[in-house]
C-alpha positions as CSV (number, residue, x, y, z in Angstrom):
1,X,-59.0,20.8,-7.7
2,X,-60.6,24.3,-7.3
3,X,-58.4,27.1,-6.0
4,X,-58.8,28.3,-2.4
5,X,-60.1,31.8,-2.0
6,X,-57.4,33.0,0.4
7,X,-59.2,36.2,1.5
8,X,-62.2,34.1,2.6
9,X,-61.0,30.6,3.4
10,X,-57.6,31.5,5.0
11,X,-57.5,35.0,6.6
12,X,-53.9,36.1,6.5
13,X,-51.5,39.0,6.5
14,X,-48.8,37.3,4.4
15,X,-50.1,37.9,0.9
16,X,-50.8,34.3,0.3
17,X,-52.8,34.9,-2.9
18,X,-49.9,36.6,-4.5
19,X,-47.4,33.7,-4.1
20,X,-48.4,31.1,-6.8
21,X,-45.8,28.5,-5.6
22,X,-47.0,28.7,-2.1
23,X,-50.6,28.8,-3.2
24,X,-50.2,25.5,-5.1
25,X,-48.4,23.9,-2.1
26,X,-51.1,24.9,0.3
27,X,-53.9,23.8,-2.1
28,X,-52.4,20.3,-1.9
29,X,-51.8,20.4,1.9
30,X,-55.2,21.7,3.0
31,X,-57.3,18.7,2.0
32,X,-54.9,16.5,3.9
33,X,-55.3,18.7,6.9
34,X,-59.1,18.4,6.7
35,X,-58.8,14.7,6.3
36,X,-56.6,14.6,9.4
37,X,-59.2,16.7,11.3
38,X,-62.0,14.4,10.3
39,X,-59.9,11.3,11.2
40,X,-58.5,12.2,14.6
41,X,-60.0,15.6,15.5
42,X,-62.7,16.2,18.1
43,X,-65.2,13.3,18.2
44,X,-68.8,14.1,17.6
45,X,-68.2,17.8,16.8
46,X,-68.9,17.8,13.0
47,X,-72.5,19.0,13.0
48,X,-72.4,21.4,16.0
49,X,-72.1,25.1,15.8
50,X,-69.6,26.4,18.4
51,X,-69.2,29.9,19.7
52,X,-65.6,30.3,18.7
53,X,-63.1,33.1,18.5
54,X,-61.6,33.4,15.0
55,X,-58.5,35.5,14.2
56,X,-59.1,37.5,11.1
57,X,-56.3,40.1,11.5
58,X,-53.6,41.0,14.0
59,X,-55.1,44.3,15.2
60,X,-57.1,44.3,18.4
61,X,-60.5,44.4,16.6
62,X,-59.6,41.5,14.3
63,X,-57.7,38.9,16.2
64,X,-60.7,37.9,18.3
65,X,-63.9,37.8,16.2
66,X,-66.6,35.7,18.0
67,X,-69.5,33.8,16.5
68,X,-71.1,30.4,16.1
69,X,-69.3,28.3,13.5
70,X,-69.0,24.7,12.5
71,X,-65.5,23.6,13.6
72,X,-64.8,21.9,10.2
73,X,-65.5,25.2,8.6
74,X,-63.3,27.2,10.9
75,X,-61.1,29.7,9.1
76,X,-57.6,28.7,10.0
77,X,-55.6,31.7,9.3
78,X,-51.9,32.6,9.0
79,X,-50.7,35.7,10.9
80,X,-47.3,37.3,11.6
81,X,-47.1,40.1,14.1
82,X,-46.2,43.4,12.5
83,X,-42.5,43.5,11.7
84,X,-39.8,46.2,11.7
85,X,-37.5,46.7,8.7
86,X,-34.6,47.7,11.0
87,X,-35.0,44.9,13.6
88,X,-31.6,43.7,14.8
89,X,-30.5,40.4,16.3
90,X,-30.0,41.0,20.0
91,X,-28.2,37.9,21.3
92,X,-25.6,35.3,20.3
93,X,-22.8,35.6,17.8
94,X,-24.8,37.7,15.3
95,X,-25.8,40.3,17.9
96,X,-26.2,43.7,16.3
97,X,-26.7,42.4,12.8
98,X,-29.9,42.8,10.9
99,X,-32.5,40.1,11.5
100,X,-33.0,37.5,8.7
101,X,-35.9,37.6,6.4
102,X,-34.8,34.3,4.8
103,X,-33.1,31.2,6.1
104,X,-29.3,31.3,6.1
105,X,-28.0,28.1,4.5
106,X,-25.8,27.2,7.5
107,X,-28.8,27.3,9.8
108,X,-31.3,25.7,7.6
109,X,-31.3,22.2,9.2
110,X,-31.5,23.5,12.7
111,X,-34.3,26.0,12.0
112,X,-36.3,23.3,10.2
113,X,-35.8,21.0,13.2
114,X,-37.0,23.7,15.6
115,X,-40.1,24.5,13.5
116,X,-41.0,20.9,13.0
117,X,-40.7,20.1,16.7
118,X,-42.9,23.0,17.6
119,X,-45.3,22.2,14.8
120,X,-45.6,18.6,15.9
121,X,-46.9,19.5,19.3
122,X,-50.0,21.3,17.9
123,X,-51.8,18.4,16.1
124,X,-50.6,16.1,18.9
125,X,-52.6,17.8,21.6
126,X,-55.8,17.8,19.4
127,X,-55.3,14.0,19.0
128,X,-54.8,13.6,22.8
129,X,-58.0,15.5,23.5
130,X,-60.2,14.1,20.7
131,X,-62.6,12.1,23.0
132,X,-62.9,14.6,25.8
133,X,-66.0,16.3,24.3
134,X,-67.9,13.1,25.1
135,X,-67.5,13.6,28.8
136,X,-67.6,17.4,29.1
137,X,-68.6,18.7,32.5
138,X,-70.6,21.6,31.0
139,X,-71.4,23.3,27.7
140,X,-69.1,26.2,28.8
141,X,-66.2,23.7,29.2
142,X,-67.0,21.9,25.9
143,X,-66.8,25.2,24.1
144,X,-63.4,26.0,25.7
145,X,-62.1,22.5,24.6
146,X,-63.2,23.2,21.1
147,X,-61.6,26.7,21.1
148,X,-58.3,25.2,22.1
149,X,-58.6,22.5,19.4
150,X,-59.1,24.9,16.6
151,X,-56.4,27.2,17.8
152,X,-53.9,24.3,18.0
153,X,-55.0,23.7,14.4
154,X,-54.2,27.3,13.6
155,X,-50.8,27.0,15.2
156,X,-50.1,24.0,13.0
157,X,-51.0,26.2,10.0
158,X,-48.5,28.8,11.3
159,X,-45.7,26.3,11.3
160,X,-46.6,24.7,8.0
161,X,-46.7,28.2,6.4
162,X,-43.0,28.7,7.5
163,X,-42.1,25.2,6.2
164,X,-43.7,25.8,2.8
165,X,-42.5,29.3,2.4
166,X,-38.9,29.0,3.4
167,X,-37.8,25.3,3.1
168,X,-38.8,24.1,-0.3
169,X,-39.3,20.4,-1.0
170,X,-37.9,19.5,2.5
171,X,-40.4,21.8,4.1
172,X,-43.3,20.3,2.1
173,X,-42.3,16.8,3.1
174,X,-42.1,17.8,6.7
175,X,-45.5,19.5,6.5
176,X,-47.0,16.2,5.2
177,X,-45.3,14.2,8.0
178,X,-46.9,16.5,10.6
179,X,-50.2,15.0,9.5
180,X,-48.9,11.5,9.4
181,X,-47.6,11.0,13.0
182,X,-50.1,10.2,15.7
183,X,-50.0,10.8,19.4
184,X,-49.3,7.5,21.2
185,X,-48.8,5.5,18.0
186,X,-46.3,2.7,18.6
187,X,-44.9,2.9,15.1
188,X,-45.1,6.6,14.2
189,X,-45.5,8.6,17.5
190,X,-45.3,12.4,18.0
191,X,-41.7,13.7,18.6
192,X,-41.9,14.7,22.3
193,X,-42.8,12.3,25.0
194,X,-45.5,14.4,26.8
195,X,-47.4,14.5,23.6
196,X,-47.8,10.8,23.4
197,X,-49.4,10.6,26.9
198,X,-53.1,9.9,27.1
199,X,-55.4,12.7,28.2
200,X,-58.3,10.5,29.3
201,X,-60.3,12.8,31.6
202,X,-61.0,16.4,32.3
203,X,-58.7,16.6,35.3
204,X,-55.9,15.5,33.1
205,X,-57.0,18.0,30.5
206,X,-57.0,21.0,32.9
207,X,-53.6,19.9,34.2
208,X,-52.3,19.6,30.6
209,X,-53.5,23.0,29.6
210,X,-52.1,24.6,32.8
211,X,-48.7,22.8,32.8
212,X,-48.0,21.6,29.3
213,X,-49.4,24.6,27.4
214,X,-47.3,26.7,29.8
215,X,-44.3,24.9,28.3
216,X,-45.7,26.1,25.0
217,X,-45.7,29.7,26.3
218,X,-42.0,29.5,27.3
219,X,-40.9,27.8,24.1
220,X,-42.8,30.3,22.0
221,X,-41.3,33.2,23.9
222,X,-37.8,31.9,23.3
223,X,-38.6,31.5,19.6
224,X,-40.1,35.0,19.5
225,X,-36.6,36.3,20.1
226,X,-35.2,34.4,17.0
227,X,-33.0,36.1,14.5
228,X,-35.2,34.5,11.8
229,X,-37.8,37.2,11.7
230,X,-40.7,35.3,10.2
231,X,-40.4,32.7,13.0
232,X,-40.2,35.5,15.7
233,X,-43.2,37.3,14.3
234,X,-45.3,34.1,13.9
235,X,-44.7,32.9,17.5
236,X,-45.4,36.3,18.9
237,X,-48.9,36.1,17.4
238,X,-49.4,32.5,18.6
239,X,-48.8,33.7,22.2
240,X,-52.0,35.8,22.1
241,X,-53.9,32.5,21.7
242,X,-51.7,30.4,24.0
243,X,-52.8,32.6,26.9
244,X,-56.4,31.3,26.7
245,X,-55.2,27.7,26.8
246,X,-53.4,28.4,30.1
247,X,-56.5,30.2,31.4
248,X,-58.7,27.2,30.7
249,X,-56.3,25.0,32.7
250,X,-55.7,27.4,35.7
251,X,-59.4,28.3,36.0
252,X,-60.5,24.7,35.5
253,X,-58.3,23.4,38.4
254,X,-59.4,26.3,40.5
255,X,-63.0,25.4,40.0
256,X,-62.4,21.7,40.8
257,X,-60.6,22.8,44.1
258,X,-63.5,25.3,44.9
259,X,-66.1,22.5,44.5
260,X,-64.0,20.1,46.6
261,X,-63.5,22.7,49.4
262,X,-67.2,23.4,49.4
263,X,-68.1,19.7,50.0
264,X,-65.3,19.4,52.6
265,X,-66.9,22.2,54.5
266,X,-70.4,20.9,54.1
267,X,-69.5,17.4,55.3
268,X,-66.9,18.7,57.8
269,X,-64.4,16.1,56.6
270,X,-61.2,15.6,54.7
271,X,-61.7,11.8,54.5
272,X,-61.0,10.6,51.0
273,X,-63.6,7.9,51.1
274,X,-66.4,10.2,52.2
275,X,-65.4,12.9,49.6
276,X,-65.3,10.3,46.8
277,X,-68.7,9.0,47.9
278,X,-69.9,12.6,47.6
279,X,-68.6,12.7,44.0
280,X,-65.8,15.2,44.2
281,X,-62.1,15.0,43.6
282,X,-60.1,14.8,46.9
283,X,-57.1,17.1,47.4
284,X,-54.6,14.2,47.6
285,X,-55.6,13.0,44.2
286,X,-55.3,16.6,42.8
287,X,-51.8,16.8,44.3
288,X,-50.8,13.5,42.6
289,X,-52.1,14.8,39.2
290,X,-50.1,17.9,39.8
291,X,-47.0,15.8,40.5
292,X,-47.4,13.8,37.3
293,X,-48.2,16.6,34.8
294,X,-45.6,19.0,36.2
295,X,-42.8,16.4,36.1
296,X,-43.7,15.2,32.6
297,X,-43.8,18.8,31.4
298,X,-40.5,19.9,32.8
299,X,-38.9,17.1,30.9
300,X,-40.0,18.8,27.7
301,X,-37.3,21.5,28.2
302,X,-34.7,18.8,27.4
303,X,-31.4,17.8,29.0
304,X,-30.0,20.0,31.7
305,X,-26.7,20.2,29.7
306,X,-27.2,20.5,25.9
307,X,-24.8,21.4,23.1
308,X,-27.8,21.9,20.8
309,X,-29.1,24.6,23.2
310,X,-25.7,26.3,23.0
311,X,-25.7,26.2,19.2
312,X,-29.3,27.4,18.9
313,X,-28.5,30.4,21.2
314,X,-25.1,31.4,19.7
315,X,-26.5,31.1,16.2
316,X,-29.4,33.4,17.1
317,X,-32.1,30.8,16.4
318,X,-33.6,30.6,19.9
319,X,-33.2,33.1,22.7
320,X,-34.1,33.0,26.4
321,X,-37.4,33.9,27.9
322,X,-37.7,37.7,28.0
323,X,-34.2,38.0,26.5
324,X,-34.5,41.8,26.1
325,X,-35.1,42.3,29.8
326,X,-32.0,40.5,30.9
327,X,-29.0,42.6,32.0
328,X,-25.9,40.7,30.7
329,X,-23.9,40.6,27.5
330,X,-26.4,38.4,25.6
331,X,-23.6,36.2,24.4
332,X,-23.0,34.3,27.7
333,X,-19.5,33.1,26.9
334,X,-17.5,32.5,30.1
335,X,-20.7,32.6,32.3
336,X,-21.9,29.6,34.3
337,X,-25.2,28.3,35.6
338,X,-26.0,25.7,38.4
339,X,-27.6,22.4,37.5
340,X,-28.3,19.3,39.6
341,X,-26.6,16.0,39.7
342,X,-26.6,13.0,42.1
343,X,-23.4,12.5,44.1
344,X,-23.0,10.0,46.9
345,X,-26.8,9.5,47.1
346,X,-27.6,13.2,47.4
347,X,-28.7,16.0,45.0
348,X,-25.9,18.6,44.6
349,X,-25.5,21.6,42.4
350,X,-22.6,22.0,40.0
351,X,-21.6,24.9,37.8
352,X,-21.6,24.3,34.0
353,X,-21.2,26.8,31.1
354,X,-24.4,28.8,30.8
355,X,-24.6,28.3,27.1
356,X,-24.9,24.5,27.6
357,X,-27.4,25.0,30.5
358,X,-29.9,27.1,28.6
359,X,-32.5,24.4,28.7
360,X,-32.2,24.5,32.5
361,X,-32.5,28.3,32.5
362,X,-35.7,28.1,30.6
363,X,-37.0,25.3,32.8
364,X,-36.3,27.4,35.9
365,X,-38.1,30.3,34.5
366,X,-41.1,28.0,33.7
367,X,-41.0,26.6,37.3
368,X,-41.3,30.1,38.8
369,X,-44.3,30.8,36.6
370,X,-45.9,27.5,37.4
371,X,-45.5,27.9,41.2
372,X,-47.3,31.3,41.0
373,X,-50.4,29.7,39.6
374,X,-50.4,26.9,42.2
375,X,-50.3,29.6,44.8
376,X,-53.4,31.1,43.3
377,X,-55.1,27.7,43.7
378,X,-54.0,27.8,47.4
379,X,-55.8,31.1,47.8
380,X,-59.0,29.2,46.9
381,X,-58.3,26.8,49.8
382,X,-57.4,29.6,52.1
383,X,-60.6,31.4,51.3
384,X,-62.6,28.3,52.2
385,X,-60.6,28.0,55.4
386,X,-59.1,24.6,54.3
387,X,-55.6,24.3,55.8
388,X,-54.2,22.0,53.1
389,X,-51.8,23.6,50.5
390,X,-50.9,22.2,47.1
391,X,-47.3,22.4,45.7
392,X,-45.2,21.4,42.8
393,X,-42.7,18.6,43.6
394,X,-39.0,19.0,43.5
395,X,-37.7,19.4,40.0
396,X,-35.7,16.2,40.3
397,X,-38.9,14.2,41.0
398,X,-40.0,11.6,38.3
399,X,-37.6,12.8,35.7
400,X,-36.8,10.9,32.4
401,X,-34.6,13.4,30.6
402,X,-31.0,14.4,31.3
403,X,-28.7,13.8,34.3
404,X,-31.7,13.1,36.6
405,X,-33.3,10.5,34.2
406,X,-34.4,7.5,36.2
407,X,-33.1,8.8,39.5
408,X,-35.6,8.0,42.2
409,X,-36.4,11.2,44.1
410,X,-39.2,12.0,46.5
411,X,-41.4,15.1,46.0
412,X,-39.5,16.9,48.7
413,X,-36.1,16.2,47.1
414,X,-34.7,13.1,48.8
415,X,-32.8,10.6,46.7
416,X,-34.4,7.1,47.3
417,X,-33.7,3.5,46.7
418,X,-35.9,1.4,44.5
419,X,-37.7,-0.2,47.5
420,X,-38.7,3.0,49.1
421,X,-39.8,4.5,45.8
422,X,-42.0,1.4,45.0
423,X,-43.5,1.6,48.5
424,X,-44.6,5.2,48.0
425,X,-45.1,5.8,44.3
426,X,-48.9,5.4,44.6
427,X,-48.9,8.2,47.2
428,X,-47.0,10.5,44.9
429,X,-48.3,9.7,41.4
430,X,-51.9,8.9,40.2
431,X,-52.6,5.3,40.9
432,X,-54.7,3.0,38.8
433,X,-57.4,3.4,41.4
434,X,-57.2,7.3,41.3
435,X,-57.5,7.3,37.5
436,X,-60.4,4.8,37.6
437,X,-62.2,7.0,40.2
438,X,-61.7,10.2,38.2
439,X,-62.9,8.4,35.1
440,X,-66.0,7.3,36.9
441,X,-67.0,11.0,37.4
442,X,-66.7,11.8,33.7
443,X,-70.4,12.0,32.5
444,X,-71.4,14.5,29.9
445,X,-73.3,17.6,31.0
446,X,-74.3,19.9,28.2
447,X,-77.5,21.6,29.2
448,X,-76.8,25.4,29.2
449,X,-75.9,26.6,32.7
450,X,-75.6,23.1,34.2
451,X,-72.3,21.7,35.6
452,X,-71.1,18.3,36.7
453,X,-71.1,17.7,40.5
454,X,-67.3,17.7,40.7
455,X,-66.6,21.2,39.4
456,X,-67.9,24.7,40.3
457,X,-69.3,27.1,37.6
458,X,-67.1,29.9,36.4
459,X,-67.4,33.4,37.7
460,X,-68.3,34.8,34.2
461,X,-69.0,33.6,30.7
462,X,-67.1,34.0,27.5
463,X,-66.9,37.4,25.7
464,X,-69.4,39.0,28.1
465,X,-72.0,36.2,27.4
466,X,-73.8,34.7,30.4
467,X,-72.6,31.5,31.9
468,X,-75.8,29.7,30.7
469,X,-75.4,30.9,27.1
470,X,-75.8,28.3,24.3
471,X,-72.1,28.1,23.5
472,X,-72.6,24.9,21.5
473,X,-75.6,24.4,19.2
474,X,-75.8,20.7,18.6
475,X,-76.8,19.6,15.1
């Protein structure tokens, strides 16, 4: 097998070409990655040239280099944010000590588990989205899908680098397994539940990139605090790309709402039947999709009480969101936090040790961030003089993790019996009819500057290009 030219094929700032052991390991892993991409990556993209952003360095001039490139030839790079030789650990039992450049033996298993779990989400979302290009509502949106796909691939490379560099044979085996699991596979599924859900249509895709990629933001921010310096520096750079994924989701839903509001005003109606007959997505359906994707995503933060969360924090492996901005002792011993439980048919709060509630702390930070974006969607409705307002459901709604798992709770927070839940579930979560209707709208529109009837054009194009630019040149 011919050697990879690291400076050309894999742009990096980790001196890959000077590490012979790592070079051999990646030479063996890369063909398997390309085989995975060919097998379950974006359908029908092989011969197209896509206007993509490629990271070639971490400086502002290099991390976003634009140009048309075939996706299979994309230069998946490995980048760590610039480090500091005197960086200190600023939380947990090791607070004040020097950050680690290598993996301490006692934390090896937990760090590997964290990196593998994060790494597993990256190829999973590519697999979930592999057919979406066949029903893109515009060339602009198709390009954004492909940009997300290649960046998820780069984030996989980032995690695989850490596994190969710092975890020896175990790391190499885990890196191979990342390419062997498949989203939704009954026998070898992805690790986290949300990454085994189907993403069958573009409304689901926009919801996924708004809600589920936002989970990625918060998980990466928590890992960017890590005492293990290579992990902290890697995830900080990944966050620069994660922002685009959330933008695609937020702006995509905003454009769907804008188009729906326009047709509501033209027809002077909020009647679901008439709006569906006009080929737009009615607001109740959008609300049900919000309820589903939000509830599935907040489960990703894990159980509300978790001894693992306490261990990860006290060990310095994973901090809180914006740890450095918090005004406490950053060890949290003796502190408490409120979590929910059901008592006598009602949701009540109880105090638990904060160290054990850190999943809930991160979930609550995520919820605040999610609500802010939904309020921006509501401004679109307000501007169109539509009185309806969208909202996220209660955080106990439709939960399958932790103390609230399986408890039947309405979107407004009432604990329900099975009968009342069954009578209302199709009003709260997407029904088979909803999904079939949304699927019926999914026809491919790829002429430059043209958009499907159910979504409004964006305000501006990508990288100062016009909206009707040829973002994808089909082979």
